[in-house]
A tleap script that builds the chain and sets N, CA, C and O, in Angstrom:
source leaprc.protein.ff14SB
mol = sequence {
  NMET SER GLU VAL ARG ALA GLU LEU LYS TYR
  LEU GLU SER HIE GLU TRP ALA ARG VAL GLU
  THR ASP GLY THR VAL THR VAL GLY ILE SER
  ASP HIE ALA GLN ALA ALA LEU GLY ASP VAL
  VAL PHE VAL GLU LEU PRO GLU VAL GLY SER
  ASP VAL THR ALA GLY SER GLU ALA GLY VAL
  VAL GLU SER VAL LYS ALA ALA SER ASP VAL
  TYR SER PRO ILE SER GLY GLU VAL ILE ALA
  VAL ASN GLU ALA LEU GLU ASP ALA PRO GLU
  THR ILE ASN SER SER PRO TYR ASP ASP GLY
  TRP PHE TYR LYS VAL ARG PRO THR GLU LEU
  GLU GLU LEU ASP ASN ALA LEU ASP ALA GLU
  ALA TYR GLN GLU ALA THR CGLU
}
set mol.1.N position { 0.905 3.841 14.724 }
set mol.1.CA position { -0.427 3.263 14.756 }
set mol.1.C position { -0.979 3.355 16.180 }
set mol.1.O position { -0.250 3.143 17.148 }
set mol.2.N position { -2.231 3.663 16.296 }
set mol.2.CA position { -2.874 3.806 17.593 }
set mol.2.C position { -3.148 2.450 18.235 }
set mol.2.O position { -3.393 1.451 17.559 }
set mol.3.N position { -3.098 2.456 19.562 }
set mol.3.CA position { -3.431 1.248 20.314 }
set mol.3.C position { -4.948 1.079 20.348 }
set mol.3.O position { -5.686 2.023 20.633 }
set mol.4.N position { -5.397 -0.133 20.055 }
set mol.4.CA position { -6.812 -0.500 20.146 }
set mol.4.C position { -6.875 -1.750 21.007 }
set mol.4.O position { -6.246 -2.759 20.690 }
set mol.5.N position { -7.628 -1.686 22.085 }
set mol.5.CA position { -7.698 -2.823 23.007 }
set mol.5.C position { -8.887 -3.715 22.702 }
set mol.5.O position { -10.010 -3.246 22.517 }
set mol.6.N position { -8.616 -5.008 22.653 }
set mol.6.CA position { -9.617 -6.000 22.253 }
set mol.6.C position { -10.796 -6.094 23.211 }
set mol.6.O position { -11.904 -6.415 22.780 }
set mol.7.N position { -10.591 -5.824 24.497 }
set mol.7.CA position { -11.671 -5.992 25.475 }
set mol.7.C position { -12.661 -4.823 25.511 }
set mol.7.O position { -13.648 -4.874 26.244 }
set mol.8.N position { -12.407 -3.783 24.735 }
set mol.8.CA position { -13.256 -2.592 24.755 }
set mol.8.C position { -14.235 -2.571 23.593 }
set mol.8.O position { -14.036 -3.245 22.583 }
set mol.9.N position { -15.294 -1.790 23.750 }
set mol.9.CA position { -16.229 -1.464 22.674 }
set mol.9.C position { -15.981 -0.002 22.316 }
set mol.9.O position { -15.597 0.792 23.174 }
set mol.10.N position { -16.198 0.354 21.052 }
set mol.10.CA position { -15.865 1.688 20.570 }
set mol.10.C position { -17.032 2.311 19.812 }
set mol.10.O position { -17.849 1.615 19.210 }
set mol.11.N position { -17.088 3.650 19.860 }
set mol.11.CA position { -18.003 4.393 18.998 }
set mol.11.C position { -17.196 4.957 17.834 }
set mol.11.O position { -15.988 5.162 17.952 }
set mol.12.N position { -17.860 5.206 16.719 }
set mol.12.CA position { -17.169 5.819 15.584 }
set mol.12.C position { -16.673 7.218 15.928 }
set mol.12.O position { -15.770 7.738 15.272 }
set mol.13.N position { -17.264 7.832 16.961 }
set mol.13.CA position { -16.832 9.153 17.417 }
set mol.13.C position { -15.655 9.055 18.398 }
set mol.13.O position { -15.277 10.056 19.006 }
set mol.14.N position { -15.069 7.848 18.556 }
set mol.14.CA position { -13.806 7.592 19.249 }
set mol.14.C position { -13.880 7.466 20.769 }
set mol.14.O position { -12.855 7.570 21.443 }
set mol.15.N position { -15.071 7.245 21.318 }
set mol.15.CA position { -15.169 6.916 22.731 }
set mol.15.C position { -15.030 5.403 22.899 }
set mol.15.O position { -15.328 4.642 21.979 }
set mol.16.N position { -14.579 4.975 24.069 }
set mol.16.CA position { -14.511 3.544 24.364 }
set mol.16.C position { -15.323 3.252 25.628 }
set mol.16.O position { -15.565 4.129 26.458 }
set mol.17.N position { -15.731 1.995 25.739 }
set mol.17.CA position { -16.485 1.534 26.904 }
set mol.17.C position { -15.923 0.192 27.349 }
set mol.17.O position { -15.666 -0.693 26.533 }
set mol.18.N position { -15.738 0.058 28.662 }
set mol.18.CA position { -15.260 -1.197 29.236 }
set mol.18.C position { -16.263 -1.647 30.295 }
set mol.18.O position { -16.541 -0.915 31.246 }
set mol.19.N position { -16.805 -2.855 30.126 }
set mol.19.CA position { -17.718 -3.407 31.120 }
set mol.19.C position { -16.870 -3.983 32.254 }
set mol.19.O position { -16.018 -4.842 32.028 }
set mol.20.N position { -17.113 -3.502 33.471 }
set mol.20.CA position { -16.361 -3.945 34.639 }
set mol.20.C position { -17.012 -5.186 35.235 }
set mol.20.O position { -18.142 -5.529 34.888 }
set mol.21.N position { -16.302 -5.849 36.124 }
set mol.21.CA position { -16.804 -7.091 36.717 }
set mol.21.C position { -18.086 -6.872 37.531 }
set mol.21.O position { -18.873 -7.804 37.697 }
set mol.22.N position { -18.303 -5.663 38.035 }
set mol.22.CA position { -19.512 -5.375 38.820 }
set mol.22.C position { -20.690 -4.930 37.955 }
set mol.22.O position { -21.745 -4.572 38.479 }
set mol.23.N position { -20.511 -4.951 36.620 }
set mol.23.CA position { -21.588 -4.576 35.709 }
set mol.23.C position { -21.634 -3.104 35.357 }
set mol.23.O position { -22.438 -2.699 34.519 }
set mol.24.N position { -20.781 -2.285 35.984 }
set mol.24.CA position { -20.712 -0.880 35.604 }
set mol.24.C position { -19.884 -0.755 34.333 }
set mol.24.O position { -19.216 -1.703 33.921 }
set mol.25.N position { -19.931 0.428 33.712 }
set mol.25.CA position { -19.218 0.667 32.463 }
set mol.25.C position { -18.335 1.900 32.618 }
set mol.25.O position { -18.812 2.967 33.005 }
set mol.26.N position { -17.050 1.751 32.317 }
set mol.26.CA position { -16.107 2.859 32.334 }
set mol.26.C position { -15.984 3.397 30.913 }
set mol.26.O position { -15.944 2.629 29.952 }
set mol.27.N position { -15.924 4.743 30.783 }
set mol.27.CA position { -15.918 5.408 29.474 }
set mol.27.C position { -14.714 6.341 29.371 }
set mol.27.O position { -14.336 6.996 30.342 }
set mol.28.N position { -14.124 6.392 28.188 }
set mol.28.CA position { -13.038 7.323 27.908 }
set mol.28.C position { -12.959 7.569 26.411 }
set mol.28.O position { -13.866 7.200 25.665 }
set mol.29.N position { -11.866 8.197 25.972 }
set mol.29.CA position { -11.654 8.377 24.535 }
set mol.29.C position { -10.464 7.525 24.113 }
set mol.29.O position { -9.580 7.231 24.917 }
set mol.30.N position { -10.455 7.137 22.859 }
set mol.30.CA position { -9.455 6.204 22.346 }
set mol.30.C position { -8.085 6.849 22.183 }
set mol.30.O position { -7.944 8.072 22.181 }
set mol.31.N position { -7.098 6.001 22.050 }
set mol.31.CA position { -5.743 6.444 21.770 }
set mol.31.C position { -5.711 7.228 20.461 }
set mol.31.O position { -5.017 8.239 20.355 }
set mol.32.N position { -6.455 6.765 19.477 }
set mol.32.CA position { -6.549 7.472 18.195 }
set mol.32.C position { -7.070 8.896 18.408 }
set mol.32.O position { -6.538 9.846 17.834 }
set mol.33.N position { -8.112 9.039 19.234 }
set mol.33.CA position { -8.712 10.356 19.477 }
set mol.33.C position { -7.738 11.295 20.177 }
set mol.33.O position { -7.597 12.453 19.784 }
set mol.34.N position { -7.063 10.798 21.217 }
set mol.34.CA position { -6.144 11.686 21.937 }
set mol.34.C position { -4.984 12.103 21.043 }
set mol.34.O position { -4.501 13.231 21.141 }
set mol.35.N position { -4.534 11.205 20.172 }
set mol.35.CA position { -3.439 11.548 19.262 }
set mol.35.C position { -3.878 12.608 18.254 }
set mol.35.O position { -3.118 13.519 17.928 }
set mol.36.N position { -5.110 12.478 17.768 }
set mol.36.CA position { -5.631 13.456 16.805 }
set mol.36.C position { -5.844 14.824 17.461 }
set mol.36.O position { -5.629 15.861 16.834 }
set mol.37.N position { -6.264 14.815 18.713 }
set mol.37.CA position { -6.498 16.077 19.427 }
set mol.37.C position { -5.205 16.802 19.752 }
set mol.37.O position { -5.165 18.033 19.740 }
set mol.38.N position { -4.163 16.070 20.038 }
set mol.38.CA position { -2.929 16.694 20.507 }
set mol.38.C position { -3.008 16.892 22.016 }
set mol.38.O position { -3.754 16.190 22.699 }
set mol.39.N position { -2.250 17.834 22.529 }
set mol.39.CA position { -2.148 18.027 23.976 }
set mol.39.C position { -3.484 18.443 24.581 }
set mol.39.O position { -3.998 19.521 24.286 }
set mol.40.N position { -4.043 17.579 25.430 }
set mol.40.CA position { -5.316 17.869 26.096 }
set mol.40.C position { -5.063 18.845 27.235 }
set mol.40.O position { -4.172 18.636 28.059 }
set mol.41.N position { -5.862 19.926 27.277 }
set mol.41.CA position { -5.664 20.976 28.283 }
set mol.41.C position { -6.860 21.147 29.221 }
set mol.41.O position { -6.736 21.802 30.256 }
set mol.42.N position { -8.020 20.569 28.877 }
set mol.42.CA position { -9.208 20.747 29.720 }
set mol.42.C position { -10.213 19.645 29.409 }
set mol.42.O position { -10.339 19.202 28.267 }
set mol.43.N position { -10.927 19.210 30.451 }
set mol.43.CA position { -11.976 18.220 30.291 }
set mol.43.C position { -13.191 18.665 31.093 }
set mol.43.O position { -13.068 19.067 32.250 }
set mol.44.N position { -14.355 18.592 30.476 }
set mol.44.CA position { -15.615 18.827 31.182 }
set mol.44.C position { -16.312 17.479 31.296 }
set mol.44.O position { -16.639 16.849 30.290 }
set mol.45.N position { -16.536 17.045 32.530 }
set mol.45.CA position { -17.115 15.730 32.789 }
set mol.45.C position { -18.566 15.872 33.236 }
set mol.45.O position { -18.959 16.926 33.736 }
set mol.46.N position { -19.359 14.826 33.062 }
set mol.46.CA position { -20.742 14.872 33.565 }
set mol.46.C position { -20.726 14.873 35.097 }
set mol.46.O position { -19.717 14.532 35.713 }
set mol.47.N position { -21.840 15.256 35.697 }
set mol.47.CA position { -21.924 15.265 37.153 }
set mol.47.C position { -22.318 13.892 37.673 }
set mol.47.O position { -23.140 13.200 37.071 }
set mol.48.N position { -21.725 13.504 38.798 }
set mol.48.CA position { -22.112 12.261 39.456 }
set mol.48.C position { -23.590 12.371 39.828 }
set mol.48.O position { -24.025 13.387 40.370 }
set mol.49.N position { -24.349 11.332 39.537 }
set mol.49.CA position { -25.782 11.329 39.800 }
set mol.49.C position { -26.620 11.732 38.609 }
set mol.49.O position { -27.836 11.538 38.602 }
set mol.50.N position { -25.965 12.303 37.583 }
set mol.50.CA position { -26.715 12.687 36.377 }
set mol.50.C position { -26.921 11.457 35.499 }
set mol.50.O position { -26.231 10.448 35.644 }
set mol.51.N position { -27.871 11.561 34.600 }
set mol.51.CA position { -28.136 10.482 33.649 }
set mol.51.C position { -27.540 10.844 32.300 }
set mol.51.O position { -27.624 11.989 31.855 }
set mol.52.N position { -26.941 9.858 31.658 }
set mol.52.CA position { -26.435 10.020 30.294 }
set mol.52.C position { -27.220 9.077 29.386 }
set mol.52.O position { -27.728 8.046 29.824 }
set mol.53.N position { -27.304 9.455 28.117 }
set mol.53.CA position { -28.041 8.672 27.131 }
set mol.53.C position { -27.091 8.249 26.028 }
set mol.53.O position { -26.284 9.052 25.558 }
set mol.54.N position { -27.180 7.004 25.614 }
set mol.54.CA position { -26.326 6.501 24.539 }
set mol.54.C position { -26.440 7.395 23.313 }
set mol.54.O position { -27.541 7.703 22.856 }
set mol.55.N position { -25.298 7.806 22.788 }
set mol.55.CA position { -25.252 8.637 21.592 }
set mol.55.C position { -25.374 10.121 21.848 }
set mol.55.O position { -25.260 10.919 20.918 }
set mol.56.N position { -25.605 10.511 23.105 }
set mol.56.CA position { -25.754 11.928 23.437 }
set mol.56.C position { -24.477 12.470 24.071 }
set mol.56.O position { -23.668 11.717 24.614 }
set mol.57.N position { -24.311 13.791 23.991 }
set mol.57.CA position { -23.150 14.442 24.563 }
set mol.57.C position { -23.122 14.239 26.078 }
set mol.57.O position { -24.129 14.423 26.762 }
set mol.58.N position { -21.947 13.856 26.585 }
set mol.58.CA position { -21.797 13.638 28.021 }
set mol.58.C position { -20.669 14.474 28.607 }
set mol.58.O position { -20.497 14.517 29.825 }
set mol.59.N position { -19.902 15.139 27.752 }
set mol.59.CA position { -18.793 15.950 28.232 }
set mol.59.C position { -18.073 16.596 27.075 }
set mol.59.O position { -18.503 16.510 25.924 }
set mol.60.N position { -16.962 17.251 27.400 }
set mol.60.CA position { -16.164 17.949 26.392 }
set mol.60.C position { -14.689 17.714 26.712 }
set mol.60.O position { -14.294 17.686 27.878 }
set mol.61.N position { -13.898 17.549 25.685 }
set mol.61.CA position { -12.450 17.493 25.838 }
set mol.61.C position { -11.856 18.575 24.937 }
set mol.61.O position { -12.198 18.688 23.760 }
set mol.62.N position { -10.951 19.371 25.530 }
set mol.62.CA position { -10.322 20.456 24.785 }
set mol.62.C position { -8.823 20.227 24.724 }
set mol.62.O position { -8.193 19.802 25.692 }
set mol.63.N position { -8.273 20.523 23.550 }
set mol.63.CA position { -6.825 20.420 23.372 }
set mol.63.C position { -6.308 21.741 22.834 }
set mol.63.O position { -7.066 22.692 22.646 }
set mol.64.N position { -5.021 21.786 22.591 }
set mol.64.CA position { -4.446 22.991 22.003 }
set mol.64.C position { -4.966 23.203 20.581 }
set mol.64.O position { -4.890 24.315 20.057 }
set mol.65.N position { -5.493 22.148 19.950 }
set mol.65.CA position { -5.979 22.224 18.572 }
set mol.65.C position { -7.479 22.489 18.466 }
set mol.65.O position { -7.919 23.252 17.605 }
set mol.66.N position { -8.276 21.849 19.355 }
set mol.66.CA position { -9.728 21.867 19.156 }
set mol.66.C position { -10.462 21.475 20.430 }
set mol.66.O position { -9.870 20.974 21.385 }
set mol.67.N position { -11.763 21.718 20.416 }
set mol.67.CA position { -12.653 21.216 21.467 }
set mol.67.C position { -13.581 20.202 20.810 }
set mol.67.O position { -14.087 20.433 19.711 }
set mol.68.N position { -13.800 19.084 21.484 }
set mol.68.CA position { -14.649 18.031 20.937 }
set mol.68.C position { -15.633 17.551 21.988 }
set mol.68.O position { -15.298 17.429 23.166 }
set mol.69.N position { -16.851 17.281 21.543 }
set mol.69.CA position { -17.829 16.682 22.430 }
set mol.69.C position { -17.451 15.237 22.685 }
set mol.69.O position { -16.866 14.571 21.831 }
set mol.70.N position { -17.794 14.762 23.875 }
set mol.70.CA position { -17.615 13.361 24.238 }
set mol.70.C position { -19.009 12.764 24.348 }
set mol.70.O position { -19.841 13.252 25.113 }
set mol.71.N position { -19.264 11.703 23.579 }
set mol.71.CA position { -20.586 11.079 23.532 }
set mol.71.C position { -20.602 9.813 24.375 }
set mol.71.O position { -19.609 9.088 24.446 }
set mol.72.N position { -21.718 9.561 25.001 }
set mol.72.CA position { -21.833 8.378 25.837 }
set mol.72.C position { -22.142 7.152 24.987 }
set mol.72.O position { -23.052 7.188 24.159 }
set mol.73.N position { -21.396 6.066 25.181 }
set mol.73.CA position { -21.689 4.832 24.447 }
set mol.73.C position { -22.847 4.048 25.053 }
set mol.73.O position { -23.305 3.063 24.474 }
set mol.74.N position { -23.324 4.490 26.231 }
set mol.74.CA position { -24.353 3.727 26.937 }
set mol.74.C position { -25.193 4.668 27.798 }
set mol.74.O position { -24.717 5.715 28.239 }
set mol.75.N position { -26.450 4.281 28.030 }
set mol.75.CA position { -27.346 5.056 28.891 }
set mol.75.C position { -27.239 4.570 30.321 }
set mol.75.O position { -27.014 3.386 30.573 }
set mol.76.N position { -27.401 5.494 31.256 }
set mol.76.CA position { -27.396 5.111 32.659 }
set mol.76.C position { -27.068 6.286 33.553 }
set mol.76.O position { -27.033 7.438 33.120 }
set mol.77.N position { -26.824 5.958 34.828 }
set mol.77.CA position { -26.502 6.973 35.827 }
set mol.77.C position { -24.993 7.057 36.003 }
set mol.77.O position { -24.315 6.038 36.136 }
set mol.78.N position { -24.475 8.278 36.002 }
set mol.78.CA position { -23.049 8.497 36.245 }
set mol.78.C position { -22.789 8.251 37.727 }
set mol.78.O position { -23.364 8.922 38.584 }
set mol.79.N position { -21.916 7.282 38.026 }
set mol.79.CA position { -21.648 6.939 39.425 }
set mol.79.C position { -20.268 7.412 39.888 }
set mol.79.O position { -19.992 7.417 41.088 }
set mol.80.N position { -19.404 7.807 38.959 }
set mol.80.CA position { -18.068 8.313 39.309 }
set mol.80.C position { -17.504 9.079 38.128 }
set mol.80.O position { -17.802 8.778 36.972 }
set mol.81.N position { -16.684 10.075 38.438 }
set mol.81.CA position { -15.933 10.792 37.406 }
set mol.81.C position { -14.467 10.786 37.812 }
set mol.81.O position { -14.143 10.686 38.995 }
set mol.82.N position { -13.598 10.892 36.845 }
set mol.82.CA position { -12.156 10.880 37.097 }
set mol.82.C position { -11.715 12.293 37.463 }
set mol.82.O position { -11.320 13.081 36.604 }
set mol.83.N position { -11.794 12.597 38.768 }
set mol.83.CA position { -11.470 13.942 39.241 }
set mol.83.C position { -10.016 14.320 39.014 }
set mol.83.O position { -9.689 15.505 38.969 }
set mol.84.N position { -9.144 13.340 38.870 }
set mol.84.CA position { -7.730 13.623 38.611 }
set mol.84.C position { -7.537 14.392 37.308 }
set mol.84.O position { -6.543 15.101 37.150 }
set mol.85.N position { -8.479 14.257 36.370 }
set mol.85.CA position { -8.360 14.950 35.083 }
set mol.85.C position { -8.535 16.461 35.212 }
set mol.85.O position { -8.091 17.210 34.342 }
set mol.86.N position { -9.183 16.920 36.296 }
set mol.86.CA position { -9.346 18.362 36.488 }
set mol.86.C position { -7.996 19.043 36.620 }
set mol.86.O position { -7.779 20.108 36.042 }
set mol.87.N position { -7.074 18.433 37.386 }
set mol.87.CA position { -5.750 19.016 37.598 }
set mol.87.C position { -4.716 18.526 36.593 }
set mol.87.O position { -3.692 19.177 36.384 }
set mol.88.N position { -4.982 17.379 35.970 }
set mol.88.CA position { -3.999 16.792 35.051 }
set mol.88.C position { -4.691 16.223 33.813 }
set mol.88.O position { -4.657 15.012 33.596 }
set mol.89.N position { -5.330 17.089 32.984 }
set mol.89.CA position { -6.018 16.579 31.795 }
set mol.89.C position { -5.087 15.892 30.808 }
set mol.89.O position { -5.535 15.088 29.990 }
set mol.90.N position { -3.801 16.200 30.875 }
set mol.90.CA position { -2.819 15.583 29.974 }
set mol.90.C position { -2.680 14.086 30.217 }
set mol.90.O position { -2.079 13.380 29.407 }
set mol.91.N position { -3.228 13.597 31.322 }
set mol.91.CA position { -3.233 12.154 31.598 }
set mol.91.C position { -3.916 11.397 30.466 }
set mol.91.O position { -3.575 10.246 30.193 }
set mol.92.N position { -4.874 12.033 29.810 }
set mol.92.CA position { -5.576 11.415 28.680 }
set mol.92.C position { -4.591 11.097 27.555 }
set mol.92.O position { -4.722 10.073 26.885 }
set mol.93.N position { -3.609 11.969 27.348 }
set mol.93.CA position { -2.613 11.732 26.303 }
set mol.93.C position { -1.679 10.577 26.648 }
set mol.93.O position { -1.322 9.789 25.773 }
set mol.94.N position { -1.287 10.470 27.896 }
set mol.94.CA position { -0.314 9.451 28.277 }
set mol.94.C position { -0.939 8.108 28.619 }
set mol.94.O position { -0.264 7.081 28.547 }
set mol.95.N position { -2.231 8.096 28.994 }
set mol.95.CA position { -2.857 6.849 29.439 }
set mol.95.C position { -4.360 6.854 29.141 }
set mol.95.O position { -5.171 6.844 30.067 }
set mol.96.N position { -4.741 6.868 27.847 }
set mol.96.CA position { -6.164 7.027 27.513 }
set mol.96.C position { -7.057 5.875 27.981 }
set mol.96.O position { -8.253 6.072 28.194 }
set mol.97.N position { -6.491 4.676 28.143 }
set mol.97.CA position { -7.317 3.526 28.512 }
set mol.97.C position { -7.246 3.166 29.996 }
set mol.97.O position { -8.071 2.392 30.482 }
set mol.98.N position { -6.287 3.709 30.709 }
set mol.98.CA position { -6.121 3.344 32.109 }
set mol.98.C position { -6.382 4.561 33.009 }
set mol.98.O position { -7.508 4.757 33.468 }
set mol.99.N position { -5.363 5.367 33.260 }
set mol.99.CA position { -5.525 6.501 34.173 }
set mol.99.C position { -6.357 7.638 33.576 }
set mol.99.O position { -6.850 8.491 34.315 }
set mol.100.N position { -6.520 7.664 32.252 }
set mol.100.CA position { -7.224 8.759 31.592 }
set mol.100.C position { -8.693 8.518 31.321 }
set mol.100.O position { -9.275 9.186 30.466 }
set mol.101.N position { -9.318 7.565 32.037 }
set mol.101.CA position { -10.760 7.330 31.860 }
set mol.101.C position { -11.534 8.585 32.257 }
set mol.101.O position { -11.023 9.410 33.014 }
set mol.102.N position { -12.776 8.740 31.750 }
set mol.102.CA position { -13.580 9.936 31.998 }
set mol.102.C position { -14.608 9.739 33.112 }
set mol.102.O position { -14.613 10.478 34.096 }
set mol.103.N position { -15.477 8.740 32.951 }
set mol.103.CA position { -16.536 8.529 33.947 }
set mol.103.C position { -17.004 7.083 33.937 }
set mol.103.O position { -16.703 6.314 33.025 }
set mol.104.N position { -17.754 6.736 34.987 }
set mol.104.CA position { -18.309 5.386 35.121 }
set mol.104.C position { -19.824 5.490 35.214 }
set mol.104.O position { -20.363 6.412 35.826 }
set mol.105.N position { -20.501 4.524 34.592 }
set mol.105.CA position { -21.964 4.529 34.490 }
set mol.105.C position { -22.527 3.221 35.043 }
set mol.105.O position { -21.966 2.145 34.834 }
set mol.106.N position { -23.652 3.343 35.755 }
set mol.106.CA position { -24.456 2.161 36.069 }
set mol.106.C position { -25.477 2.078 34.939 }
set mol.106.O position { -26.432 2.854 34.917 }
set mol.107.N position { -25.289 1.148 33.997 }
set mol.107.CA position { -26.121 1.146 32.784 }
set mol.107.C position { -27.560 0.715 33.042 }
set mol.107.O position { -27.839 -0.102 33.920 }
set mol.108.N position { -28.471 1.293 32.244 }
set mol.108.CA position { -29.865 0.866 32.302 }
set mol.108.C position { -30.088 -0.326 31.381 }
set mol.108.O position { -30.902 -1.199 31.684 }
set mol.109.N position { -29.371 -0.370 30.257 }
set mol.109.CA position { -29.467 -1.496 29.323 }
set mol.109.C position { -28.089 -1.784 28.744 }
set mol.109.O position { -27.650 -1.131 27.797 }
set mol.110.N position { -27.422 -2.756 29.318 }
set mol.110.CA position { -26.079 -3.104 28.870 }
set mol.110.C position { -26.057 -3.522 27.403 }
set mol.110.O position { -25.029 -3.405 26.736 }
set mol.111.N position { -27.190 -4.009 26.902 }
set mol.111.CA position { -27.277 -4.461 25.505 }
set mol.111.C position { -27.025 -3.328 24.517 }
set mol.111.O position { -26.738 -3.587 23.348 }
set mol.112.N position { -27.128 -2.070 24.964 }
set mol.112.CA position { -26.841 -0.952 24.058 }
set mol.112.C position { -25.432 -1.057 23.490 }
set mol.112.O position { -25.179 -0.586 22.381 }
set mol.113.N position { -24.522 -1.660 24.225 }
set mol.113.CA position { -23.145 -1.799 23.735 }
set mol.113.C position { -23.040 -2.771 22.572 }
set mol.113.O position { -22.014 -2.814 21.893 }
set mol.114.N position { -24.090 -3.555 22.332 }
set mol.114.CA position { -24.090 -4.447 21.173 }
set mol.114.C position { -24.023 -3.651 19.875 }
set mol.114.O position { -23.620 -4.184 18.841 }
set mol.115.N position { -24.417 -2.375 19.922 }
set mol.115.CA position { -24.393 -1.507 18.746 }
set mol.115.C position { -23.019 -0.869 18.513 }
set mol.115.O position { -22.768 -0.293 17.455 }
set mol.116.N position { -22.140 -0.975 19.502 }
set mol.116.CA position { -20.808 -0.377 19.387 }
set mol.116.C position { -19.898 -1.286 18.560 }
set mol.116.O position { -20.210 -2.450 18.308 }
set mol.117.N position { -18.773 -0.723 18.152 }
set mol.117.CA position { -17.800 -1.449 17.343 }
set mol.117.C position { -16.893 -2.285 18.242 }
set mol.117.O position { -16.543 -1.857 19.341 }
set mol.118.N position { -16.512 -3.472 17.779 }
set mol.118.CA position { -15.482 -4.210 18.479 }
set mol.118.C position { -14.125 -3.654 18.025 }
set mol.118.O position { -14.056 -2.795 17.147 }
set mol.119.N position { -13.066 -4.153 18.633 }
set mol.119.CA position { -11.728 -3.616 18.355 }
set mol.119.C position { -11.359 -3.711 16.877 }
set mol.119.O position { -10.797 -2.770 16.317 }
set mol.120.N position { -11.669 -4.832 16.247 }
set mol.120.CA position { -11.310 -5.021 14.837 }
set mol.120.C position { -12.046 -4.019 13.941 }
set mol.120.O position { -11.445 -3.422 13.048 }
set mol.121.N position { -13.333 -3.841 14.180 }
set mol.121.CA position { -14.126 -2.899 13.361 }
set mol.121.C position { -13.661 -1.463 13.599 }
set mol.121.O position { -13.605 -0.666 12.663 }
set mol.122.N position { -13.326 -1.128 14.856 }
set mol.122.CA position { -12.835 0.221 15.149 }
set mol.122.C position { -11.480 0.453 14.484 }
set mol.122.O position { -11.231 1.530 13.943 }
set mol.123.N position { -10.617 -0.539 14.522 }
set mol.123.CA position { -9.304 -0.422 13.878 }
set mol.123.C position { -9.476 -0.146 12.385 }
set mol.123.O position { -8.796 0.713 11.823 }
set mol.124.N position { -10.385 -0.874 11.751 }
set mol.124.CA position { -10.645 -0.661 10.323 }
set mol.124.C position { -11.202 0.732 10.063 }
set mol.124.O position { -10.860 1.363 9.062 }
set mol.125.N position { -12.064 1.217 10.966 }
set mol.125.CA position { -12.684 2.532 10.784 }
set mol.125.C position { -11.684 3.669 10.924 }
set mol.125.O position { -11.911 4.757 10.395 }
set mol.126.N position { -10.585 3.437 11.623 }
set mol.126.CA position { -9.624 4.508 11.860 }
set mol.126.C position { -8.400 4.436 10.952 }
set mol.126.O position { -7.500 5.271 11.055 }
set mol.127.N position { -8.361 3.454 10.071 }
set mol.127.CA position { -7.202 3.330 9.177 }
set mol.127.C position { -7.317 4.244 7.984 }
set mol.127.O position { -6.427 4.264 7.133 }
savepdb mol mol.pdb
quit
């Protein structure tokens, strides 16, 4: 069974969002998603300073099985990307919620996350 963390919000497309203490939002893909993809071999991240829109493509994750778009759970400006994933994309497989995060956003409307799934609803959606 995949790990689902209670403090995160989820999209049905398997991205997660964590609101940080400074009001920024960290984004990645769920444990369920990385397990379904298999060994991750490449990640395309948004550029720092670019704007992302909730529900729109913000990057790509490729595995030995498939390539999948990564959708943003929230709108805002990208303020950081996880550069470690360029050299070690497999980090997503071993640590999808901690070291395998994708990017951080300064949100324009934090309330957009009210539309995302909580942990219980995401768990039900993936069973």
